[in-house]
Phi, psi and omega in degrees: 000324178297319179292318180295325179289335180279320185290320185302315177296330176295320180293318182292324178294319183290326179293321181293317179303318184297312182301319178295321182296318183293318178302314178297321178298315181296316179301312180303310180298319178302316182292320182294319181297315179299320181298320178295316182299314181295323177296319179299312179301316180298319179296319180298314183297315176306313181295319175299315177301317178299316183297317180294325179290324178291323186262030175299141185293141180259151179262120181273120182292142181291141179296142185284134178295130178298130182292151177289146177288322180241124183304130178090353179281168176255159177246134174249127184229135178234133180249098174077008176251169183055055178241123187221170166236156177208156174252335185231003178062020170242323176246141185230147177241144178299141178239145183279353178301139177255095182239125179260151179206169179209161174199165183247155182211162186296149183296337182283346180277154176240132182256127174232092184064265187244357182256132183245130181234160166226160185297145175228092188282358182277346186233108176289333178290325177231087185287001175216155181227152183283128181246341184199160178217122182271135172263309178121217184261132177252123172277117185278139175275160181309127178084354182279143177230170181302127171047048183274002167253104194273130172074004181280127176204136185292342186264134176288341181279007183251130177245124176288130183251311185198161170217129186229133175273144182202166178247132175237106188071228180255019181242146177277142182222166175224142171231131181248129178248127175244162167250118191235134174273129179235155184227125182246190186277347179239153180302321181292346180268003183252133177168208180243147170221175191229100175288128175255108178268118182251136179231116186248127188259146176210093182065233184265024178218158178221151175256133183232125181211146182242136177244150187241131173248136179283332179226160178285143174052052180278358186093357183280349184295331176292325175294319180300314181292328174298318177295315178296332183289342176275356184297133175229138176256146181231000000 
């Protein structure tokens, strides 16, 4: 009886110690697991914060407007429009090439698609007069050059006067001058004028634009050449 009474408390004590050990082990593991989860969550949060800091939006500066060659002038720019091909420089067909270009013109002029006018205060019936007409870009065929069909025009009212080769900047150009009869709604609107057709070559393309003089050699040719000198291809 004495030995049995001594052994029983030892067994109970050992069992309690085992239970306590297991309980402490479980609690410790739970804390470790919670610590790992919190650490991962903290890392994720930190990573997200860092990502947003790294990917803060940047401000793209607006492109600087290209300065005018001549102070106070306007710029005409066409993106992929007015592109043609021709065989005789009188009739033109639309071309699928996407070529952009620009040029500058005097501030007194008004552009309406391809027609340019300036105020004419001498005529109340027609307060503006046509001063230029844009044709646009001509895609040159192999061996083709500016206005290489001389003097051909479908209208009997046109008289060929001259054609001159010249250099504008580092590009070759041709100017053809015709005498053309025009007829308007009033007697004073009927007469002759002198279209100056300028053709500026750049590789396999050319820029074509016509300027109008009421009389020959009015001094406007310098203005026409200044306008052609601002032509840029894109």
